[in-house]
C-alpha positions as CSV (number, residue, x, y, z in Angstrom):
1,M,0.0,-0.1,0.0
2,T,1.2,3.6,-0.7
3,A,1.5,6.3,1.9
4,D,-1.3,8.1,0.6
5,S,-3.6,5.1,0.6
6,F,-2.6,4.4,4.1
7,F,-3.5,8.1,5.0
8,R,-6.8,8.1,3.3
9,R,-7.9,4.9,5.1
10,A,-6.7,6.4,8.4
11,E,-8.8,9.5,7.9
12,R,-11.9,7.4,7.2
13,F,-11.4,5.6,10.5
14,K,-10.6,8.8,12.4
15,N,-13.9,10.4,11.0
16,R,-15.8,7.5,12.3
17,A,-14.2,7.8,15.7
18,Q,-12.4,4.4,15.3
19,Y,-9.3,5.9,16.8
20,K,-7.2,2.7,17.4
21,D,-7.5,1.7,13.7
22,A,-6.7,5.3,12.7
23,L,-3.6,5.6,14.8
24,L,-2.2,2.4,13.3
25,L,-2.7,3.5,9.9
26,F,-1.5,7.1,10.4
27,R,1.8,5.6,11.9
28,S,2.1,3.4,8.7
29,A,1.6,6.3,6.5
30,K,4.1,8.4,8.4
31,K,6.6,5.7,8.0
32,A,6.0,5.4,4.3
33,Y,6.2,9.2,3.9
34,E,9.5,9.3,5.7
35,K,10.8,6.5,3.6
36,D,9.8,8.5,0.4
37,R,11.0,11.7,1.9
38,V,7.7,13.4,1.4
39,I,7.8,16.1,4.1
40,E,4.3,17.4,3.5
41,G,2.9,14.0,4.1
42,R,4.9,13.5,7.3
43,L,3.4,16.9,8.5
44,R,-0.2,15.7,7.6
45,C,0.4,12.5,9.7
46,L,1.8,14.4,12.7
47,M,-1.3,16.7,12.7
48,S,-3.7,13.7,12.4
49,I,-1.8,11.7,15.0
50,G,-2.0,14.8,17.3
51,D,-5.7,14.9,16.8
52,V,-6.3,11.3,17.6
53,Y,-4.2,11.5,20.7
54,R,-6.1,14.6,21.8
55,M,-9.5,13.0,21.1
56,T,-8.6,10.0,23.4
57,G,-7.2,12.4,26.2
58,K,-3.5,11.7,25.7
59,F,-2.6,15.3,25.9
60,E,1.2,15.0,26.3
61,L,1.5,12.7,23.4
62,S,-0.7,14.9,21.3
63,G,1.3,18.0,22.2
64,R,4.5,16.4,21.1
65,N,3.2,15.6,17.6
66,Y,1.7,19.1,17.2
67,S,4.9,20.7,18.4
68,E,6.9,18.8,15.8
69,A,4.3,19.9,13.1
70,I,4.7,23.5,14.2
71,K,8.6,23.1,13.5
72,I,8.2,21.5,10.1
73,S,5.4,24.0,9.0
74,R,7.8,26.9,9.9
75,A,10.6,25.3,7.9
76,L,8.2,24.9,4.9
77,K,6.9,28.4,5.6
78,N,3.3,26.9,5.6
79,R,1.7,29.6,7.8
80,T,-1.8,28.1,7.8
81,T,-0.7,24.7,9.0
82,E,1.6,26.3,11.6
83,A,-1.5,28.1,12.9
84,D,-3.6,24.8,12.8
85,A,-0.8,23.1,14.8
86,M,-0.7,26.0,17.3
87,V,-4.4,25.6,17.9
88,G,-3.9,21.7,18.3
89,F,-1.0,22.3,20.8
90,G,-3.1,24.9,22.6
91,L,-6.0,22.4,22.9
92,S,-3.6,19.8,24.3
93,I,-2.3,22.1,27.0
94,R,-5.7,23.3,27.7
95,G,-6.6,19.6,28.5
96,L,-3.8,19.7,31.0
97,G,-5.4,22.7,32.6
98,R,-3.0,25.3,31.3
99,W,-5.6,27.7,30.0
100,K,-3.3,30.8,30.2
101,E,-0.6,29.3,27.8
102,A,-3.4,27.9,25.6
103,L,-4.9,31.3,25.2
104,K,-1.7,32.7,24.2
105,M,-1.4,30.1,21.4
106,F,-4.7,30.5,20.2
107,S,-4.2,34.3,19.9
108,R,-1.1,33.7,17.8
109,A,-3.2,31.4,15.5
110,E,-6.0,33.9,15.3
111,K,-3.7,36.5,14.1
112,V,-2.6,34.2,11.2
113,Y,-6.1,33.4,10.3
114,R,-7.3,36.9,10.4
115,E,-4.4,38.0,8.3
116,R,-5.4,35.3,5.6
117,K,-9.2,35.8,5.9
118,D,-9.4,32.2,6.7
119,A,-13.0,32.0,8.1
120,E,-12.7,28.2,8.8
121,G,-9.5,28.9,10.9
122,I,-11.1,31.8,12.7
123,A,-14.3,29.7,13.5
124,F,-12.1,26.8,14.8
125,V,-9.9,29.1,16.9
126,L,-12.9,31.1,18.5
127,W,-14.4,27.7,19.6
128,A,-10.9,26.7,21.1
129,K,-10.7,30.0,23.0
130,A,-14.3,29.8,24.3
131,G,-13.3,26.5,25.9
132,A,-10.2,28.0,27.5
133,F,-12.3,30.9,28.9
134,R,-14.7,28.5,30.5
135,I,-11.8,26.7,32.2
136,K,-10.5,30.1,33.4
137,G,-14.0,30.8,34.8
138,D,-14.8,33.7,32.5
139,V,-18.1,32.4,31.5
140,A,-19.4,35.6,29.8
141,A,-16.2,35.5,27.5
142,S,-16.8,31.9,26.8
143,L,-20.5,32.4,25.7
144,K,-19.5,35.2,23.6
145,S,-16.7,33.3,21.8
146,F,-18.9,30.1,21.3
147,K,-21.7,32.4,19.9
148,E,-19.3,34.0,17.4
149,S,-17.9,30.8,16.5
150,L,-21.3,29.1,16.0
151,S,-22.4,31.9,13.7
152,L,-19.3,31.4,11.5
153,F,-19.7,27.7,11.3
154,K,-23.3,28.0,10.3
155,T,-22.3,30.5,7.5
156,L,-19.7,28.1,6.3
157,G,-22.4,25.1,6.5
158,D,-20.0,23.2,8.7
159,K,-22.5,21.0,10.7
160,H,-19.9,19.3,12.8
161,G,-18.5,22.7,13.9
162,T,-21.9,23.9,14.6
163,G,-22.6,20.8,16.8
164,Y,-19.6,21.3,18.9
165,N,-20.4,24.8,19.4
166,L,-23.9,24.0,20.5
167,C,-22.3,21.6,23.0
168,G,-19.8,24.3,24.1
169,L,-22.9,26.7,24.7
170,G,-24.7,24.0,26.6
171,G,-21.6,23.5,28.9
172,A,-21.1,27.3,29.5
173,S,-24.7,27.9,30.0
174,R,-24.9,25.2,32.7
175,V,-21.9,26.8,34.5
176,A,-23.6,30.2,34.3
177,G,-26.7,28.6,36.0
178,L,-28.9,28.7,32.8
179,F,-30.0,25.2,33.0
180,S,-32.9,25.3,30.5
181,D,-30.6,27.0,27.8
182,S,-28.1,24.3,28.5
183,F,-30.6,21.5,27.9
184,K,-31.8,23.3,24.7
185,Y,-28.3,23.6,23.2
186,Y,-27.4,19.9,24.1
187,T,-30.6,18.6,22.7
188,A,-30.2,20.5,19.4
189,A,-26.5,19.2,19.2
190,N,-27.7,15.7,20.0
191,K,-30.3,15.8,17.0
192,L,-27.6,17.2,14.7
193,F,-24.8,14.6,15.6
194,S,-27.4,11.9,15.3
195,E,-28.2,12.9,11.7
196,L,-24.5,13.1,10.9
197,K,-23.7,9.8,12.8
198,D,-20.8,11.5,14.6
199,T,-20.4,8.9,17.4
200,F,-18.1,11.4,19.5
201,G,-20.6,14.2,19.1
202,I,-23.5,11.9,20.0
203,A,-21.7,10.8,23.3
204,Y,-20.7,14.3,24.2
205,S,-24.2,15.7,23.8
206,H,-25.7,12.8,25.7
207,C,-23.3,13.6,28.6
208,G,-24.4,17.2,28.4
209,I,-28.2,16.4,28.3
210,G,-27.6,14.2,31.5
211,N,-25.9,17.1,33.3
212,A,-28.6,19.6,32.2
213,L,-31.3,17.2,33.5
214,R,-29.3,16.7,36.7
215,M,-29.3,20.3,37.3
216,Q,-33.1,20.5,36.8
217,G,-33.5,17.7,39.5
218,D,-34.5,14.9,36.9
219,Y,-31.9,12.4,38.2
220,S,-33.4,9.3,36.5
221,G,-33.2,11.0,33.1
222,A,-29.8,12.2,33.9
223,L,-28.6,8.6,34.5
224,L,-30.3,7.4,31.4
225,H,-28.3,9.8,29.3
226,F,-25.1,9.4,31.2
227,R,-25.2,5.6,30.5
228,K,-25.6,6.3,26.8
229,A,-22.6,8.5,26.9
230,T,-20.4,5.9,28.8
231,T,-21.2,3.2,26.4
232,L,-20.1,5.3,23.4
233,Y,-17.1,6.8,25.2
234,R,-15.9,3.1,26.0
235,E,-16.1,2.2,22.3
236,I,-14.2,5.4,21.1
237,G,-11.6,5.0,23.8
238,D,-12.0,8.7,25.1
239,I,-10.9,8.5,28.7
240,V,-11.3,12.2,29.4
241,S,-14.9,12.6,28.5
242,F,-15.6,9.2,30.0
243,S,-14.1,10.5,33.4
244,Y,-16.2,13.5,33.5
245,T,-19.3,11.4,32.7
246,L,-18.5,9.2,35.6
247,W,-18.1,12.2,37.9
248,G,-21.6,13.3,36.6
249,I,-23.1,9.9,37.8
250,G,-21.3,10.2,41.1
251,K,-22.7,13.7,41.5
252,T,-26.2,12.3,40.6
253,Y,-26.0,9.4,43.1
254,T,-24.8,12.0,45.8
255,M,-28.0,14.0,45.1
256,L,-30.0,10.8,45.5
257,G,-28.4,10.2,48.8
258,R,-26.7,6.9,47.5
259,L,-23.4,7.8,49.0
260,D,-21.5,4.5,48.7
261,K,-22.3,4.3,44.9
262,A,-21.4,8.0,44.6
263,M,-18.1,7.6,46.1
264,D,-17.3,4.5,43.9
265,Y,-17.9,6.6,40.9
266,F,-15.8,9.5,42.1
267,R,-13.0,7.2,42.9
268,Q,-13.1,5.7,39.5
269,S,-13.1,9.1,37.8
270,Y,-10.3,10.3,40.2
271,G,-8.1,7.4,39.0
272,F,-8.6,8.3,35.3
273,F,-8.1,12.1,35.9
274,R,-4.8,11.4,37.5
275,K,-4.0,9.1,34.4
276,T,-4.7,12.0,32.1
277,K,-3.1,14.8,34.3
278,D,-6.3,16.7,34.4
279,P,-6.0,19.1,37.4
280,R,-9.6,20.3,36.9
281,G,-11.0,16.8,36.9
282,I,-9.0,16.0,40.2
283,I,-10.6,19.1,41.8
284,Y,-14.1,18.1,41.0
285,C,-13.5,14.6,42.4
286,K,-12.0,16.1,45.6
287,L,-15.2,18.3,45.9
288,G,-17.4,15.3,45.5
289,M,-15.6,13.1,47.8
290,G,-15.3,15.9,50.5
291,E,-19.1,16.3,50.4
292,I,-19.6,12.6,50.8
293,E,-17.3,12.7,53.8
294,F,-19.1,15.6,55.4
295,L,-22.5,13.8,54.8
296,R,-21.0,10.7,56.6
297,G,-19.9,12.9,59.5
298,R,-16.1,12.6,58.7
299,I,-15.4,16.2,59.2
300,S,-11.6,16.2,59.2
301,S,-11.5,14.0,56.1
302,A,-14.0,16.2,54.3
303,L,-11.8,19.3,55.1
304,V,-8.5,17.6,53.7
305,N,-10.5,17.1,50.3
306,L,-12.1,20.4,50.2
307,N,-9.0,22.4,51.3
308,A,-6.9,20.4,48.6
309,A,-9.6,21.4,46.1
310,F,-9.4,25.1,47.2
311,R,-5.7,25.2,47.1
312,D,-5.4,23.5,43.7
313,S,-8.2,25.6,42.1
314,L,-6.4,28.8,43.3
315,S,-2.9,27.6,42.0
316,N,-4.4,26.8,38.6
317,G,-6.4,29.8,38.3
318,F,-9.7,28.0,38.0
319,S,-12.3,30.7,39.3
320,V,-15.5,28.6,39.1
321,E,-14.0,25.6,41.0
322,N,-12.4,27.8,43.5
323,C,-15.9,29.3,44.3
324,H,-17.3,25.8,44.5
325,A,-14.5,24.9,47.1
326,D,-14.9,28.2,48.9
327,A,-18.7,27.8,49.3
328,L,-18.4,24.2,50.5
329,L,-15.7,25.2,53.0
330,S,-17.9,28.0,54.3
331,V,-20.8,25.5,55.0
332,V,-18.5,22.9,56.6
333,N,-16.9,25.6,58.8
334,K,-20.4,26.7,59.7
335,K,-20.4,30.1,57.9
336,N,-23.7,29.3,56.2
337,G,-22.1,29.3,52.6
338,K,-22.2,33.2,52.4
339,N,-18.7,33.3,50.9
340,G,-19.4,31.0,48.1
341,N,-22.6,32.9,47.0
342,R,-20.6,36.2,47.0
343,C,-17.9,34.4,45.0
344,Y,-20.5,33.2,42.3
345,N,-22.0,36.7,42.1
346,K,-18.5,38.3,41.3
347,L,-18.2,35.9,38.4
348,G,-21.8,36.8,37.2
349,L,-22.9,33.2,37.8
350,K,-26.6,32.5,38.8
351,L,-25.7,29.8,41.1
352,K,-26.8,29.5,44.8
353,F,-26.7,26.4,47.2
354,A,-28.7,26.0,50.3
355,G,-26.7,23.3,51.8
356,I,-24.5,20.1,51.2
357,P,-24.9,18.3,48.9
358,F,-24.4,21.1,46.2
359,N,-25.7,20.2,43.0
360,I,-22.7,21.8,41.3
361,P,-22.8,22.2,37.6
């Protein structure tokens, strides 16, 4: 088989979210291109391998491939591919919680796209920036960037881009406390991804619908959608999204008072988050486990978890998660949670919790 035919087959597998098969073929294509000294082919493979690793939560490996792609595209003076690789690299470090560096990378890429009037590139980087703003805790900037990107993707007729922005808007709306908006966006995304037969998108939107229903108190509906998401994520091999879904199930069981089951899911997701080196995911697990320990009357153990979540969220600059930790600590320390509500108001979030457990978004 030629390098090109390896590459074409790999792309088909990648588009069907069959990432294991795609990775094997991309590696074969890369070897063949290297043997034939086709540097552009090698560059295409590095970008695609980076994408596959990123989609399956192997952020350090994806970052390495994008980093090499940046160097090669610079040597070839291929500014557009260099910008694409910078966005990919930014998404990889964003996955490791490094939102400040990611935003710098995205801004550099955006400059190139705007110089070249590359509408597709601008739409992509606005979507990437929106996700970084959400991790930072700037939900207003996140919603604005997702809406701009959505409008561009719709104009371009890119249905996959439209679907991912709808999911992004669903997530940012949930964090903002706009739960019915969140449900509306995720449901629209699910419908679109089902028509497109986009497995990753279908899983992502099911997880989102699950969280939106959880926030509205429909716990059985939430569990139904979370289970659909976990089945698909297992098939795809996306450990990051799978971990967040497990956390969502844990939080749902916490709200239902099934604490042993909830703790089991938090522990599972904690193990995966440590594996993917996702500091934000680890913080969410510590918040969840801290609440359960408090509800079991184990105050010192609850404080260990919640104080760790507070410190980690502060050092990573995660504003929303810092508010959650602050609010929970003020309840545990018998300050009635007033600190937390002040913190949410400062970020412009419509969130208010009466007592532990918090149904945090």
